[in-house]
Backbone bond lengths (Angstrom), bond angles and torsions (degrees), N, CA, C in turn:
res aa  C-N    CA-C-N  psi(-1)  N-CA   C-N-CA  omega(-1)  CA-C   N-CA-C  phi
1 M - - - 1.445 - - 1.526 110.02 -
2 D 1.333 116.89 -44.69 1.455 119.99 -179.35 1.525 111.16 -61.44
3 R 1.330 116.76 -38.20 1.470 120.59 179.26 1.522 111.47 -63.81
4 T 1.320 116.19 -39.80 1.455 120.00 179.14 1.522 110.26 -64.37
5 A 1.326 117.06 -44.85 1.458 121.26 179.25 1.526 110.67 -63.34
6 V 1.313 117.28 -39.92 1.460 121.11 177.07 1.526 109.43 -61.61
7 G 1.323 117.02 -41.73 1.465 121.20 177.88 1.523 112.20 -61.97
8 V 1.319 116.50 -39.36 1.472 120.52 178.15 1.528 109.88 -64.14
9 I 1.327 116.72 -46.27 1.464 120.96 179.75 1.530 109.96 -62.50
10 M 1.328 116.81 -41.45 1.466 120.96 178.82 1.523 110.53 -60.08
11 T 1.312 116.46 -46.14 1.457 121.93 -176.50 1.517 112.12 -67.33
12 Q 1.319 116.40 -45.97 1.462 120.04 -175.63 1.525 113.46 -72.48
13 N 1.312 116.90 -28.13 1.460 120.01 -173.48 1.524 113.90 -116.65
14 Q 1.315 116.68 0.61 1.467 122.15 -177.70 1.528 111.04 55.32
15 F 1.336 115.79 45.31 1.461 122.32 177.12 1.514 109.33 -97.65
16 S 1.315 115.83 159.26 1.460 120.70 171.31 1.534 107.34 -74.89
17 Q 1.318 115.82 169.57 1.462 120.11 178.80 1.531 110.34 -61.29
18 E 1.312 116.49 -41.06 1.464 120.44 -179.55 1.531 111.25 -64.90
19 Q 1.323 116.83 -42.21 1.465 120.54 179.07 1.527 110.66 -65.20
20 A 1.321 116.44 -43.65 1.462 120.31 -179.07 1.526 110.97 -63.71
21 F 1.322 117.21 -42.17 1.460 120.19 178.46 1.521 110.55 -65.05
22 A 1.327 116.72 -39.25 1.466 120.32 178.98 1.527 110.84 -62.48
23 I 1.335 117.00 -39.88 1.467 121.08 177.86 1.530 109.92 -62.66
24 L 1.322 116.04 -46.47 1.466 120.80 -179.75 1.527 110.42 -63.21
25 A 1.323 116.98 -44.54 1.467 120.97 179.83 1.527 110.92 -64.53
26 R 1.326 117.01 -39.67 1.461 120.35 179.40 1.526 110.95 -66.85
27 A 1.329 116.87 -37.93 1.463 120.21 177.82 1.527 110.46 -61.72
28 A 1.318 116.34 -41.55 1.464 120.50 178.84 1.526 110.76 -68.81
29 S 1.316 116.40 -44.05 1.467 121.10 -177.88 1.525 111.82 -65.18
30 T 1.324 116.48 -42.83 1.464 121.09 -179.18 1.523 110.93 -61.33
31 R 1.316 115.89 -35.74 1.472 120.57 -178.10 1.529 112.31 -93.36
32 T 1.332 117.02 -2.11 1.464 123.46 -176.85 1.527 110.71 54.08
33 I 1.312 114.97 51.82 1.464 121.66 176.71 1.525 108.48 -130.08
34 K 1.294 115.80 166.79 1.462 120.30 179.08 1.520 110.00 -71.76
35 L 1.313 116.00 151.20 1.463 122.80 -178.53 1.526 111.62 -57.02
36 R 1.310 116.37 -33.83 1.469 119.65 -176.98 1.532 112.51 -65.48
37 D 1.353 117.78 -24.08 1.463 120.12 -177.37 1.529 112.72 -68.44
38 P 1.337 120.16 -53.73 1.471 117.73 176.55 1.529 111.89 -66.94
39 A 1.330 116.79 -30.21 1.465 119.51 176.98 1.520 110.33 -63.44
40 A 1.318 116.84 -44.83 1.466 121.13 178.85 1.524 111.04 -63.18
41 S 1.313 116.62 -38.60 1.465 120.87 179.11 1.526 111.43 -63.30
42 I 1.311 116.55 -42.95 1.465 121.12 178.71 1.524 110.29 -63.68
43 I 1.316 116.77 -47.00 1.463 121.06 -178.65 1.526 110.63 -64.45
44 E 1.317 117.59 -40.52 1.466 121.18 178.11 1.528 110.72 -62.18
45 S 1.320 116.47 -43.00 1.464 120.60 -179.95 1.516 111.79 -63.60
46 V 1.320 116.26 -43.99 1.466 120.07 178.88 1.521 110.08 -65.20
47 G 1.325 117.19 -41.15 1.456 120.95 178.40 1.514 112.20 -61.08
48 Q 1.333 116.10 -41.80 1.464 119.56 179.18 1.522 110.24 -65.73
49 T 1.310 116.61 -41.56 1.466 120.68 178.62 1.521 110.36 -61.35
50 L 1.315 117.17 -43.06 1.468 120.66 179.00 1.523 111.16 -65.40
51 R 1.327 116.99 -42.78 1.462 120.08 179.00 1.521 110.81 -61.37
52 Q 1.317 117.04 -39.67 1.462 119.91 179.01 1.516 110.50 -65.30
53 G 1.309 116.99 -37.11 1.456 120.45 178.68 1.513 111.89 -68.59
54 I 1.313 117.07 -35.38 1.461 121.76 -178.52 1.524 111.11 -76.65
55 T 1.340 116.78 -41.96 1.461 120.32 -174.59 1.519 113.08 -92.80
56 G 1.304 117.68 2.14 1.458 120.43 -178.98 1.510 111.10 99.45
57 S 1.286 116.02 -147.23 1.463 120.18 -172.45 1.521 114.05 -81.17
58 C 1.317 118.44 -11.14 1.472 121.71 -175.12 1.522 109.05 51.01
59 E 1.312 114.66 63.06 1.458 121.44 -174.31 1.521 112.06 -46.23
60 G 1.326 114.56 136.24 1.455 121.06 177.61 1.515 114.04 87.40
61 L 1.322 118.18 -12.96 1.455 120.39 -179.53 1.521 109.74 -105.84
62 P 1.322 117.33 124.31 1.464 118.47 176.30 1.521 109.36 -72.55
63 P 1.318 118.26 147.32 1.458 119.26 178.05 1.513 110.02 -66.22
64 K 1.316 116.33 140.99 1.457 121.12 179.51 1.527 108.02 -93.77
65 P 1.324 117.81 119.35 1.463 119.36 -179.53 1.525 111.37 -71.72
66 L 1.312 115.83 156.99 1.458 120.27 175.16 1.514 109.27 -68.53
67 P 1.332 116.82 151.65 1.461 119.00 179.30 1.523 110.91 -56.69
68 D 1.312 116.59 139.88 1.458 121.74 -178.88 1.516 109.92 -85.16
69 L 1.320 116.30 107.52 1.456 121.20 176.68 1.523 110.74 -108.95
70 T 1.331 116.98 10.88 1.447 120.24 -174.92 1.522 113.39 -70.85
71 Y 1.329 117.20 -19.79 1.454 118.62 179.40 1.517 111.98 -72.14
72 L 1.326 117.16 -12.80 1.451 120.66 178.37 1.527 109.08 -89.50
73 P 1.316 117.73 127.78 1.465 118.92 -179.99 1.515 111.23 -67.30
74 A 1.297 116.23 144.97 1.458 120.93 177.39 1.518 109.03 -66.03
75 P 1.333 117.15 141.97 1.475 119.88 -179.57 1.510 111.58 -67.51
């Protein structure tokens, strides 16, 4: 799961694997939660976005944005 989330961060932000992992680790550390929690949130958000794209507009459901990790400085 963590690898998938790192891949998402790498793709969306054009970060290296090390930078993406550092962002994920910092997000977990800042919130004092396990690494798997922000990773799961990222994967869930991407999954929902993909499902909406596959099934159409999912009428009545607002799109769920990806978690905002931009407040964390890049390593």
